[in-house]
C-alpha positions as CSV (number, residue, x, y, z in Angstrom):
1,X,62.7,104.0,50.2
2,X,60.8,106.9,51.8
3,X,58.6,104.5,53.8
4,X,61.7,102.7,55.2
5,X,63.1,106.0,56.5
6,X,59.9,106.9,57.9
7,X,59.4,103.4,59.5
8,X,63.0,103.7,60.9
9,X,62.3,107.2,62.3
10,X,59.0,106.1,64.0
11,X,60.8,103.0,65.4
12,X,63.7,105.2,66.6
13,X,61.0,107.6,68.0
14,X,59.7,104.9,70.2
15,X,63.1,103.2,71.0
16,X,65.0,106.5,72.2
17,X,62.6,107.4,75.0
18,X,62.5,103.7,76.2
19,X,66.4,103.6,76.0
20,X,66.7,106.8,77.6
21,X,64.4,105.9,80.6
22,X,66.2,102.6,81.0
23,X,69.6,104.5,81.0
24,X,68.2,106.8,83.7
25,X,67.0,104.1,85.8
26,X,70.4,102.2,85.6
27,X,72.2,105.6,86.6
28,X,70.0,106.3,89.3
29,X,70.6,102.7,90.6
30,X,74.4,103.3,90.1
31,X,74.1,106.5,92.0
32,X,72.3,105.0,94.8
33,X,74.9,102.2,95.0
34,X,77.8,104.8,95.0
35,X,76.1,106.7,97.7
36,X,75.7,103.7,99.9
37,X,79.3,102.9,99.2
38,X,80.4,106.5,100.3
39,X,78.5,106.1,103.4
40,X,80.0,102.6,104.1
41,X,83.5,104.0,103.6
42,X,83.0,107.1,105.7
43,X,81.6,104.9,108.5
44,X,84.8,102.6,108.3
45,X,87.0,105.8,108.3
46,X,85.1,107.1,111.3
47,X,85.7,103.8,113.1
48,X,89.4,103.8,112.1
49,X,89.8,107.4,113.5
50,X,88.3,106.5,116.8
51,X,90.5,103.3,117.1
52,X,93.6,105.4,116.1
53,X,92.9,108.0,118.7
54,X,92.4,105.3,121.5
55,X,95.6,103.8,120.4
56,X,97.4,107.3,120.5
57,X,96.0,107.8,124.0
58,X,97.2,104.3,125.1
59,X,100.7,105.0,123.6
60,X,100.9,108.3,125.4
61,X,99.7,106.6,128.9
62,X,102.4,103.8,128.3
63,X,105.1,106.4,127.6
64,X,104.0,108.2,130.8
65,X,104.3,104.9,132.8
66,X,107.8,104.1,131.4
67,X,109.0,107.4,132.3
68,X,107.7,107.0,135.8
69,X,109.3,103.6,135.9
70,X,112.8,105.0,134.9
71,X,112.4,107.5,137.8
72,X,111.5,104.9,140.2
73,X,114.5,102.8,138.9
74,X,116.9,105.5,139.4
75,X,115.5,106.2,142.8
76,X,115.7,102.6,143.8
77,X,119.2,102.3,142.5
78,X,120.4,105.2,144.6
79,X,118.4,103.8,147.8
80,X,119.8,100.2,147.2
81,X,123.4,101.8,147.1
82,X,122.8,103.7,150.4
83,X,121.2,100.8,152.1
84,X,124.2,98.6,151.1
85,X,126.6,101.1,152.5
86,X,124.8,101.2,155.8
87,X,124.9,97.5,156.1
88,X,127.5,95.5,158.2
89,X,128.6,93.5,155.1
90,X,129.8,96.7,153.3
91,X,131.6,97.8,156.4
92,X,133.3,94.6,156.8
93,X,134.2,94.6,153.1
94,X,135.9,97.8,153.4
95,X,137.7,96.9,156.5
96,X,138.9,93.7,154.7
97,X,139.9,95.2,151.5
98,X,141.5,98.2,153.4
99,X,143.5,95.7,155.5
100,X,144.6,93.7,152.5
101,X,145.6,96.9,150.7
102,X,147.5,98.1,153.6
103,X,149.4,94.7,154.0
104,X,150.1,95.0,150.3
105,X,151.5,98.5,150.5
106,X,153.5,97.5,153.5
107,X,155.1,94.4,151.6
108,X,155.9,96.6,148.6
109,X,157.5,99.2,150.9
110,X,159.7,96.5,152.5
111,X,160.7,95.2,149.1
């Protein structure tokens, strides 16, 4: 029985260092894989940040353009109304509607 224990101990004495070495090698490989994964993820995050910043810049620029277009639209509307009031069509419409209103007022007064 003593021999069995001694053999077992000798066998374990050889096996434990081999297993430990194997485990350390495996752990080193996993560590390397994890570091590579972290680098890959960081690279993707950096690219995503750059794209996000570009999109934010584009959105800001588009908001500025929309604001400018709103201002131009307001000015264009005022200009269009002013130009219409200067044209002969507007003046004749005023004259025509004014005459019609006057005729209606006279007719009501007579009645």
